[in-house]
N, C-alpha and C positions, 0 to 999 in steps of 0.2 A: 765215283760210283758208278758200275757198268748198270743202264736203262736200255728199257724195252719198252715199246706200247706194241699190244697183241690185237688185231683186229677181229673184233667178238662180234659186231655190230648186225652183218647181214644176216638177210632175209631166209637162206637159205632153200630157197626155191627150187633149185634141182635137187635136192634132199628128202621132197615129199613122196611121203605125207608123212614122212618119220616128224620134221619141221612143223606140221601143222598143230603140234602138243609141246614143242619144247625148241630152244635154239640150236643151230646146226652148231652150236660150241659144247653143248653138251650130248651130243649122238655118240653114243659108244664105240667104242672099238675094243673087245674082248673085256667089257666092262667098265674100261675107262673112258673118260668124256675127252674128247679133242682137247678143249680146255686145258685137263687134268696133264693130259700127254703132253703138250705143247710149253706149259708151265715148270714140268718137271723138266724138260729139255732146259730152258732159260737158267732153271736154279744149277743143274747139273756144270752148266757153263760158265759159272760163278755171276750172272745177272742177280741184283741186290733191291733194284726195284719196278716193277712194273706193271702198269696203265691200262687197262682193261674196256673197250669201248663196247657200249650194252646198248641194243635201241629192242630187235625181237625177243618177246618175252624176256627183256631186260630183268623182273625181279627174280627170275628162275636161277640167272646168272648169279645175282648179288647175293640170294640167300645160300647157294650152293659156297660161293667166295669164303659166305659169313660162317660155314657150318664147318671146312675145309682148312685145317692149316696147312700153309705153304713155307711157312719160316721166311718169308721174304717180305720188303714193303710192296701192296698189291693196292692200286688205286682205282675206281672205277670212273671213265670218262660217259654221263649219262647221254644218250639221245634218243631219249624215250618221246621225246617231244617230235623232233626231226632227223630224220638219217640222214647224215652230211656226207654219203659217200667216202673214199678214204682219203682224198686231199684235205676234205671240210673236217674230218675226225682228227687227223692227227694235227688238224688245227687248235681246234678245240683242245685237245689233251697237252699241247703242251704246256699249258702254264701249269698243271699238275706237276710235273717234274720239280726235282730238284733243280735251284737257280745254278750251273757251273757251267764249264765250256764244255763236257763230257757228251760224247755222240750218243743221239738214242736209235736203237736198234729197233725195224720194224718188221712184223713176220704175221702172219696170216694165221689163224686157229685152226684150217684146215690143209694145213701143208706139214705133211708129213716129210723129213730129209735126215741124211748121213751129213748135213753141212755141218763144219768146221763155224759155229755162232761166234766162238770167243775171238778166235784167231782173225776170222772176217773183220767183226768187232773193231780192232785194234788196228788194223789194214785201214780203216777207214778214217782214221783221224787225222784231222787236216782239211778234208773234201767238205764241199756242200754236203754232197750226198753221193752216196757210193752203192752200186746195186750189184746183187748176186747174179749171177751169170751164167749157161752153160751154153755148148753147141748141142742141141738136142732138136728132134722135128719137133715144129712148132707150126702152128698158122700166121703168127705173130713174132713179127722181129724188134730189136730193138737195133738200132744202128748207130757204129761207135767209128770214129776215127782211127787211125794209125796211133793216135797214143792212149788210145780206149778212152775217149771222153763221147758224153752221147750227144749226137749229131739227129736223130729221128727214128723214127717207126716205121716198119712195111707192113702193110696185111696179103701175105702171100697168095691166098686165095684170091683177088680182086687187084693186088699191087696198087692199091691206097696209100699214100706215104703221107706222113706228119711230120713238118721240119721247120724250123723258123728262118733254114738255112735258103733262099729262093734255087740257089744251083746246085744241090744236094743230087747225087746220082748215086743210089742204092745198090748201084753194082759195085761200086769201088771203096764201099763200105765194109766192116766187119759186122755178122749178122751174130748174133746170141738171142737165145732166149730168157726170158725174165723168170727169175725165180721165184717171185712174190716176197723176198726176203731183201729188205736194205737198211742201209742207215743213214739218217739226217744229222749236221749241224744244227741244236737249237735255232743259233743265227738265220736260217732259214724261214721263221717265221716275218722277214721283214719282207720279201716278195711275196707272201700269199696277201698282203695288205691287199683291200679293194676288190679284193676276187669275191662271189657269190658265197651264200652257207654253203654251197653242196658241189664237191668239186672231184674230181676222180685225179688219184697222186701222178701219174705214169703222163698224163696230159700238161698237169700242172709243171711235171720234171723237163716235156718236152718245150713246155712255154719259153724256160728261163736258162737251156742248156745253151744258149748264146752267150749270158752274160757270166756264170759263174761252172764253176767245174762240179760236172758230175760223172760218174769215173765208173766206169766195169771195171767188177772184181771176177774174171772167168774163174769157174769151178773145174776140175777134171775127178771125174768118176762121181760126179754128183748123183746121188739117186734121188728121187724126188718125184714125193705122189701126191697131186691134187685131191685130197677125199671131198668132190663137191659133188658127187653125182651117185646114185644107190650101188650102180654096178662098180664102184669103188671100193665099197666097205669089205668086199670079201678080197680084194688087193691088199687095202690097209690091214688088215686080220695077218696077211701072210709078210706084209713088210717087218710086221712088229716082233712078228714070231721068229724071222730071219734075223733079229737083231739092227 
């Protein structure tokens, strides 16, 4: 079964004042909420079960999903009591998925792309985690070795580096920008034990990349739009109209 998690719990502070009255997931592009646009992409790519996490205006997302039929198994991971960030959100949601060895695709609700989601999903089988990346302008780069295994992160503005490898030299590594689309093996839960309730997923990947395989999956000609700010809404409309 092809499974996916949709991160939809964020506060959407960069989209204020729109998110003063509704969750980011229900902000509309040409009359369709981001939530529906992403779910329809997942359905078109053959995904059969989706877990959606909720926090900000959680009841509005629940009501929307209850009143719209998407013809697949959609479950809610409710973070109303505490926003768990991406890592904590994934850990909480893992128990909701069908118990099998199939990977779980992770997708941000505010990402529009031409990414080949199904092909990426299949290519991640056998990896603890696979990260969809591309060579594009970004202030933050993930660093990978010659085998495209994750080994670090660098802030290109101030030079800050994060890595479990003490002797890492960023200039010798392959630099890619992260797309916000990734895939995990359900067994990754064992590495989340003992962590605080709230933690970011990228920092988690960086903390375990010296122990397990976290692989880059570079995409050529990837078109990606983060619909996270008010000035991105017109770009999102044009993106959809261009197909």
